[in-house]
N, CA, C and O of each residue as an XYZ file, in Angstrom:
436
protein
N       1.823    -41.170    -24.626
C       3.160    -40.749    -24.993
C       4.092    -41.802    -25.681
O       3.945    -42.991    -25.399
N       4.958    -41.437    -26.490
C       6.015    -42.350    -26.965
C       7.189    -41.972    -26.698
O       7.412    -40.762    -26.658
N       8.120    -42.808    -26.477
C       9.491    -42.370    -26.114
C      10.437    -43.212    -26.716
O      10.394    -44.421    -26.486
N      11.303    -42.722    -27.472
C      12.393    -43.427    -28.166
C      13.787    -43.275    -27.615
O      14.058    -42.194    -27.091
N      14.629    -44.137    -27.661
C      16.129    -43.783    -27.319
C      17.109    -44.152    -28.603
O      17.245    -45.293    -29.045
N      17.655    -43.162    -29.030
C      18.385    -43.183    -30.264
C      19.866    -42.968    -29.737
O      20.244    -42.031    -29.034
N      20.692    -44.109    -30.254
C      22.052    -44.121    -30.115
C      22.764    -43.806    -31.405
O      22.941    -44.658    -32.276
N      23.131    -42.667    -31.493
C      23.513    -42.010    -32.925
C      24.808    -42.631    -33.572
O      25.087    -42.298    -34.724
N      25.577    -43.479    -32.921
C      26.601    -43.972    -33.612
C      27.917    -43.639    -33.242
O      28.211    -43.815    -32.059
N      28.896    -43.127    -34.122
C      30.295    -42.949    -33.946
C      30.414    -41.903    -32.916
O      31.346    -42.020    -32.120
N      29.655    -40.947    -32.811
C      29.906    -39.783    -32.049
C      29.608    -39.958    -30.622
O      29.960    -39.137    -29.775
N      28.808    -41.281    -30.300
C      28.738    -41.770    -29.043
C      27.588    -41.171    -28.272
O      27.366    -41.488    -27.103
N      26.934    -40.389    -28.875
C      25.698    -39.355    -28.108
C      24.674    -40.260    -28.264
O      24.486    -40.915    -29.289
N      23.696    -40.330    -26.793
C      22.484    -40.907    -26.699
C      21.402    -39.812    -26.795
O      21.552    -38.829    -26.068
N      20.288    -39.870    -27.640
C      19.184    -39.016    -27.370
C      17.913    -39.680    -26.879
O      17.575    -40.791    -27.287
N      17.319    -39.087    -26.128
C      15.998    -39.789    -25.823
C      14.904    -38.579    -26.131
O      14.956    -37.437    -25.674
N      13.810    -39.175    -27.105
C      12.985    -38.082    -27.601
C      11.309    -38.822    -26.964
O      10.974    -40.003    -27.055
N      10.565    -37.761    -26.387
C       9.291    -38.080    -26.257
C       8.683    -37.331    -27.000
O       9.194    -36.332    -27.506
N       7.285    -37.771    -27.207
C       6.311    -37.153    -28.259
C       4.960    -37.376    -27.620
O       4.556    -38.518    -27.402
N       4.324    -36.405    -27.347
C       3.052    -36.589    -26.568
C       1.893    -36.177    -27.767
O       2.027    -35.137    -28.412
N       0.617    -37.209    -28.019
C      -0.278    -36.737    -29.046
C      -1.064    -35.481    -28.122
O      -1.216    -35.420    -26.902
N      -1.469    -34.569    -29.135
C      -2.339    -33.387    -28.424
C      -3.690    -33.671    -29.330
O      -4.590    -32.874    -29.068
N      -3.995    -34.595    -30.289
C      -5.110    -34.619    -30.944
C      -5.062    -34.179    -32.273
O      -4.176    -33.381    -32.577
N      -5.862    -34.562    -33.117
C      -5.868    -33.910    -34.669
C      -4.580    -34.020    -35.165
O      -4.119    -33.020    -35.715
N      -3.856    -35.083    -35.085
C      -2.454    -35.121    -35.578
C      -1.464    -34.449    -35.020
O      -0.351    -34.588    -35.526
N      -1.600    -33.678    -34.001
C      -0.612    -32.610    -33.410
C      -0.018    -33.319    -32.255
O      -0.646    -34.111    -31.551
N       1.266    -32.985    -32.092
C       2.161    -33.605    -31.200
C       2.967    -32.574    -30.534
O       3.194    -31.510    -31.109
N       3.420    -32.827    -29.342
C       4.609    -32.048    -28.637
C       5.690    -33.123    -28.375
O       5.491    -34.273    -27.984
N       6.965    -32.489    -28.685
C       8.111    -33.193    -28.422
C       9.131    -32.642    -27.499
O       9.430    -31.453    -27.386
N       9.563    -33.518    -26.937
C      10.700    -33.011    -26.056
C      11.963    -33.794    -26.353
O      11.907    -35.020    -26.246
N      13.131    -33.195    -26.725
C      14.342    -34.066    -26.975
C      15.345    -33.729    -25.741
O      15.472    -32.587    -25.301
N      15.947    -34.704    -25.305
C      16.997    -34.805    -24.138
C      18.107    -35.432    -24.962
O      17.849    -36.380    -25.704
N      19.361    -34.925    -24.857
C      20.481    -35.346    -25.667
C      21.869    -34.897    -24.893
O      22.082    -33.859    -24.267
N      22.756    -36.034    -25.141
C      24.038    -35.631    -24.688
C      24.726    -34.673    -25.682
O      25.665    -33.956    -25.337
N      24.232    -34.693    -26.893
C      24.632    -33.922    -28.158
C      24.373    -32.371    -27.793
O      23.246    -32.116    -27.369
N      25.285    -31.320    -27.909
C      24.929    -30.257    -27.645
C      23.907    -29.397    -28.990
O      23.214    -28.390    -28.845
N      24.101    -30.098    -30.081
C      23.279    -29.606    -31.300
C      21.833    -29.749    -30.919
O      21.007    -28.837    -30.892
N      21.599    -31.244    -30.573
C      20.236    -31.523    -30.259
C      19.406    -30.670    -29.285
O      18.258    -30.224    -29.312
N      20.532    -30.608    -28.325
C      19.788    -29.544    -27.213
C      19.357    -28.217    -27.737
O      18.393    -27.647    -27.226
N      20.045    -27.677    -28.765
C      19.636    -26.474    -29.329
C      18.426    -26.681    -30.334
O      17.812    -25.692    -30.736
N      18.103    -27.871    -30.714
C      17.058    -28.140    -31.477
C      15.882    -28.152    -30.577
O      14.822    -27.605    -30.884
N      16.054    -28.704    -29.600
C      14.943    -28.851    -28.240
C      14.703    -27.432    -27.776
O      13.582    -27.048    -27.442
N      15.790    -26.650    -27.761
C      15.219    -25.243    -27.181
C      14.276    -24.628    -28.153
O      13.253    -24.037    -27.809
N      14.688    -24.804    -29.459
C      13.696    -24.304    -30.274
C      12.282    -25.140    -30.458
O      11.345    -24.344    -30.410
N      11.943    -26.188    -30.608
C      10.866    -26.987    -30.676
C      10.044    -27.329    -29.383
O       8.814    -27.289    -29.408
N      10.580    -27.587    -28.520
C      10.044    -28.186    -26.848
C       8.770    -27.008    -26.519
O       8.867    -25.783    -26.446
N       7.638    -27.840    -26.367
C       6.588    -27.195    -26.048
C       5.399    -26.622    -27.231
O       4.248    -26.205    -27.095
N       6.224    -26.812    -28.347
C       5.382    -26.119    -29.837
C       4.597    -27.417    -30.060
O       5.074    -28.550    -29.981
N       3.219    -27.070    -30.375
C       2.310    -28.170    -30.891
C       2.642    -28.374    -32.377
O       2.381    -27.376    -33.048
N       3.104    -29.314    -33.001
C       3.379    -29.655    -34.373
C       2.556    -30.572    -34.959
O       2.367    -31.682    -34.461
N       2.013    -30.176    -36.046
C       1.275    -30.993    -36.928
C       2.228    -32.009    -37.594
O       3.116    -31.704    -38.390
N       1.873    -33.519    -37.078
C       2.747    -34.341    -37.524
C       2.527    -34.586    -39.169
O       3.469    -34.923    -39.886
N       1.277    -34.393    -39.639
C       0.911    -34.599    -41.086
C       1.791    -33.941    -41.929
O       2.295    -34.523    -42.890
N       2.110    -32.353    -41.564
C       2.776    -31.491    -42.042
C       4.250    -31.992    -42.186
O       4.900    -31.904    -43.227
N       4.709    -32.545    -40.977
C       6.044    -33.177    -40.842
C       6.382    -34.328    -41.423
O       7.581    -34.518    -41.630
N       5.506    -35.248    -41.774
C       5.938    -36.496    -42.614
C       5.532    -36.445    -44.116
O       5.930    -37.321    -44.883
N       4.809    -35.511    -44.502
C       4.503    -35.633    -45.901
C       4.632    -34.186    -46.717
O       4.334    -33.095    -46.231
N       5.130    -34.407    -48.030
C       5.437    -33.106    -48.714
C       4.015    -32.750    -49.212
O       3.124    -33.576    -49.411
N       3.916    -31.369    -49.391
C       2.815    -30.679    -49.656
C       2.468    -31.050    -51.000
O       3.213    -30.817    -51.953
N       0.936    -31.835    -51.135
C       0.608    -32.415    -52.465
C       0.673    -31.680    -53.675
O       1.013    -32.168    -54.753
N       0.245    -30.150    -53.427
C       0.286    -29.331    -54.597
C       1.513    -28.864    -55.244
O       1.710    -28.849    -56.459
N       2.461    -28.418    -54.168
C       3.918    -27.927    -54.574
C       4.890    -29.197    -54.554
O       5.782    -29.234    -55.402
N       4.775    -30.163    -53.699
C       5.910    -31.135    -53.656
C       7.068    -30.589    -52.504
O       8.120    -31.186    -52.277
N       6.663    -29.402    -51.877
C       7.746    -28.884    -50.804
C       7.595    -29.538    -49.440
O       6.476    -29.775    -48.986
N       8.590    -29.798    -48.855
C       8.808    -30.076    -47.619
C       8.632    -28.881    -46.390
O       9.390    -27.911    -46.376
N       7.715    -29.030    -45.520
C       7.306    -28.050    -44.649
C       7.562    -28.577    -43.303
O       6.783    -28.199    -42.428
N       8.543    -29.410    -42.961
C       8.721    -29.983    -41.577
C       9.592    -28.900    -40.680
O      10.776    -28.665    -40.921
N       8.974    -28.380    -39.798
C       9.886    -27.923    -38.661
C      10.975    -28.452    -37.994
O      11.929    -27.762    -37.632
N      10.853    -29.986    -37.762
C      11.764    -30.708    -37.212
C      12.938    -30.494    -38.324
O      13.949    -29.858    -38.026
N      12.783    -30.970    -39.419
C      13.755    -31.091    -40.539
C      14.464    -29.716    -40.627
O      15.691    -29.626    -40.653
N      13.698    -28.734    -40.667
C      14.351    -27.366    -40.824
C      15.152    -26.837    -39.815
O      16.210    -26.237    -40.007
N      14.557    -27.101    -38.578
C      15.295    -26.576    -37.570
C      16.728    -27.720    -37.265
O      17.774    -27.281    -36.787
N      16.572    -29.002    -37.580
C      17.619    -29.904    -37.601
C      18.685    -29.250    -38.447
O      19.748    -28.878    -37.950
N      18.406    -29.116    -39.693
C      19.453    -28.588    -40.817
C      19.762    -27.190    -40.298
O      20.895    -26.891    -40.677
N      19.330    -26.429    -39.739
C      19.694    -25.317    -39.020
C      20.844    -25.445    -37.870
O      21.769    -24.653    -37.689
N      20.607    -26.439    -37.259
C      21.440    -26.396    -35.619
C      22.242    -27.746    -35.841
O      23.134    -27.934    -35.014
N      22.080    -28.714    -36.810
C      22.909    -29.973    -36.626
C      23.917    -29.804    -37.838
O      23.496    -29.679    -38.988
N      25.053    -29.806    -37.578
C      26.241    -29.862    -38.621
C      26.373    -31.335    -39.591
O      26.792    -31.455    -40.743
N      25.886    -32.290    -38.716
C      25.938    -33.493    -39.674
C      24.510    -33.948    -40.222
O      23.709    -34.417    -39.414
N      24.206    -33.840    -41.404
C      22.872    -33.903    -41.980
C      22.471    -35.556    -42.044
O      21.329    -35.815    -42.423
N      23.310    -36.600    -41.710
C      23.042    -37.942    -41.888
C      22.725    -38.413    -40.566
O      22.417    -39.599    -40.445
N      22.755    -37.656    -39.545
C      22.453    -37.924    -38.099
C      21.016    -38.818    -38.116
O      19.983    -38.386    -38.626
N      21.124    -40.009    -37.533
C      19.932    -40.716    -37.438
C      18.956    -40.238    -36.493
O      17.833    -40.741    -36.522
N      19.256    -39.255    -35.584
C      18.169    -38.612    -34.870
C      17.304    -37.895    -35.393
O      16.280    -37.613    -34.772
N      17.522    -37.476    -36.577
C      16.310    -36.873    -37.432
C      15.243    -37.690    -37.700
O      14.064    -37.456    -37.431
N      15.763    -38.796    -38.318
C      14.541    -39.967    -38.196
C      13.954    -40.225    -36.855
O      12.741    -40.118    -36.679
N      14.648    -40.510    -36.046
C      13.880    -41.131    -34.688
C      13.262    -39.942    -34.163
O      12.443    -40.288    -33.311
N      13.289    -38.967    -34.269
C      12.040    -37.615    -33.874
C      11.129    -37.939    -34.568
O      10.140    -38.294    -33.926
N      11.018    -37.975    -35.824
C       9.949    -37.838    -36.765
C       9.388    -39.284    -36.607
O       8.182    -39.237    -36.851
N       9.772    -40.511    -36.305
C       9.418    -41.723    -35.934
C       8.605    -41.610    -34.735
O       7.475    -42.091    -34.813
N       8.952    -41.076    -33.657
C       8.404    -41.021    -32.506
C       7.051    -40.018    -32.567
O       5.982    -40.237    -31.998
N       7.348    -38.991    -33.316
C       6.026    -38.278    -33.654
C       4.906    -39.121    -34.193
O       3.789    -39.067    -33.678
N       5.204    -39.984    -35.328
C       4.283    -40.693    -36.125
C       3.755    -41.744    -35.263
O       2.649    -42.225    -35.509
N       4.492    -42.163    -34.219
C       3.743    -43.475    -33.492
C       2.893    -42.725    -32.452
O       1.892    -43.273    -31.990
N       3.333    -41.239    -31.991
C       2.533    -41.044    -30.796
C       1.202    -40.394    -31.327
O       0.347    -40.057    -30.508
N       1.020    -40.225    -32.564
C      -0.558    -39.761    -33.093
C      -1.240    -40.966    -33.788
O      -2.326    -40.890    -34.363
N      -0.484    -42.090    -33.675
C      -1.256    -43.190    -34.347
C      -1.123    -43.531    -35.670
O      -1.870    -44.409    -36.102
N      -0.127    -42.888    -36.581
C       0.141    -42.984    -37.939
C       0.916    -44.063    -38.319
O       0.996    -44.427    -39.492
N       1.692    -44.785    -37.083
C       2.438    -45.891    -37.261
C       2.464    -46.652    -36.214
O       2.094    -46.066    -35.196
N       2.816    -47.931    -36.051
C       2.977    -48.654    -34.776
C       4.322    -48.938    -34.503
O       5.068    -49.294    -35.415
N       4.796    -48.796    -33.104
C       6.123    -48.779    -32.515
C       6.776    -50.207    -32.996
O       6.299    -51.287    -32.647
N       7.899    -50.078    -33.820
C       8.795    -51.215    -34.188
C      10.048    -50.487    -34.424
O      10.175    -49.414    -35.014
N      11.044    -51.285    -33.832
C      12.557    -50.801    -33.890
C      13.094    -50.772    -35.147
O      12.858    -51.712    -35.906
N      13.753    -49.886    -35.485
C      14.417    -49.800    -36.864
C      16.087    -49.579    -36.698
O      16.594    -48.960    -35.763
N      16.727    -50.126    -37.648
C      17.935    -50.578    -37.371
C      19.033    -50.136    -38.497
O      18.541    -50.407    -39.593
N      20.143    -49.644    -38.629
C      21.346    -49.522    -39.588
C      22.290    -50.390    -39.331
O      23.064    -50.151    -38.404
N      22.425    -51.619    -40.125
C      23.380    -52.430    -40.053
C      24.283    -52.383    -40.910
O      24.040    -52.490    -42.112
N      25.809    -52.166    -40.287
C      26.958    -52.193    -41.470
C      27.415    -53.835    -41.506
O      27.628    -54.589    -40.557
N      27.471    -54.045    -42.705
C      28.215    -55.300    -43.062
C      29.739    -55.486    -43.591
O      30.176    -56.611    -43.833
């Protein structure tokens, strides 16, 4: 299981994402957040087995994005630059072995 803690920035909300590998590049996620919008995303996605390859990569033939996480976030989150979106996808990616765990940052200068 992979767990990430995301501090979203100026909103002040912290979100904890856990992603559990279910084999075959499938994962189940749980999102616990102070943000009411991410709580709504969790209500939609929690417990669903999600194909991480589909989440992370465009369809090779059509070039379309078929991500449940992105689609659900766009429907529930009013702020599309929210860094939690990337954090959820990264947690899933690491949990199924497609990436190594390494912190990422956005630094303003």
